[in-house]
N, C-alpha and C positions, 0 to 999 in steps of 0.2 A: 266255588268256580275256580277252576285251573287258570292261571294268567300265562300266558305264552307270548314273547316277544313277536310283533310283525316285522320280518326281515326287510319287507319293502320301504317302512318308514323307521324301524329301528324304534319303535314305540307300540302303542296300543290304540287300536280304531274302535269305534262303534260302528254296527251295520247294521240297517233299517229296511225293509221291503213292505209295503202295503199291495193288497191284489184285490183287485174285484171286478166284475163283468163290464162296468161303465168307466168311461174316462174321466180324469181329473178336469173340473171345471175350471173357467177363469176366474170364479169367484171363490172356489175351493182354492185354487193356487194362490190369489192374494191373501186368503186368510191363513194360509200356511207361511206366507212371507211376513206376513205380520206379526206372528208369533215369534218366527225365528228371529227377526230384527229388534225383538224386544230387549235385548241385553247390552247395554253400553260397553261393559267390563271387556267383552271381546274386542270391540270395536277400538277400544283405548289400546291394545294392545297392538291390533293391527295398524294403528296412526303412530303409535309413539313408542312402541316397543318395549312397554313396561307393564309388568305383571306376568301372568301366566302366558306360555306362549300359544295360543289360543289357534285352533284354524277353524275358520268358517264353516257352517254348517254346510255341506256339499250334496246336493242333489245331480242325480245322472240325467242328463239330457233326455228328453222323451225319446228321442230317434234312437237311444240305447236301451230302453225298456223292451221287455219280453213279456209276452203271454198278456197275463192280466194285470201285470204291474202298472200302477199307477203313480207310485211313488218308489223310489230307490235310492241308495246313496252310501257313503261311507264318511265318516269323519275322524281326524286322527286326535287323540285324548293330549292334552298339554302334557308335559313332563318335565316341565324345568326347576321344578321346586319339589318340596316333599309334600306331598298329600295333594299336587297338582291333576293326577290322573283321576283321584276320586273325586274332587272338585269338577273337574271336565266332565267326567260321567255322570255325576249328579245332575249336573247343569243340561246335559244333552238327552238325560232320559225324561227329565222333568218337561223339554221341549216336546219329545215324541209323546208323551201323557196327553199334554193338551192336544198337539195335533190328532192324535186319535180321539180324544173324547171331543173335541170341539169341530173336527173338520171332516174326518174319516172312519168314522165310529162302525160303518156297515163295511168295512175292509177287512181282510184277514191279514194279519202283519206277521212279521218276524222281527225282531231285534236282538241283536247279541254284540257282546263285546269279544273279539279274536271270536274263537270257537265255540264261546259257553253262551247258548242261547237264554235269553232273560226268559223270564214268565209274566203272564199278565194276570190281574186281577182287578175287578172294580173299584176296588175300595182304595189298594195301594199304587196301583199303576204297574209298571215294568219293576220286576226285582229279580235278587238271584235266588237260585235254590235253597241259600241258606238262612232267608228272612223276608220281611218286606221291606226292603229295601237294598243296597248294596253293600253288606256287610263283610263277603269274601273280598269285593275289591278293596275296601276300606283295610282289609287286614292285610291283605298283599301289599299296599302303600306304605304301612305302617313297619311292615317287615323287611321292605326294600328301601327306604327313605335313607335309613343311615348309612347302606353300604352305595348308595348312589350319592350321597354327598361325597364321602372319600374317595370315589373312582372317577370323577371328574376332573381335568387336567384345569389347573389355574388359567 
């Protein structure tokens, strides 16, 4: 996986889209919301400013969806501590795995981190080209974290 910084946010984002012929039902929307809201850690940062600098799971408004899109969005990955990006990616990939398996299994999906598409298999869920997980992203975090620690101004 090639990691490139997103110039819009100066970080990295995960992008996701699910397409199908039938629109999202109110029950499906509620189930997705329940899955997304299952993380207290993210809310802890949003309310207290402690921990990783999480961004909430972002879904585009229905009026912005095109064609057969039933779900589409982008979420910036945390980047304020070593390995934050990997932890954030793992969290949101797990969330998207649950949404795909439990709510939108009949949709055609696209998930990517910046320009790199993630692959799907039923056993492991979303993963990068290098593994059944996010090994390339972890390696990128490992290689970049010492430089990020020293490059930040105090």
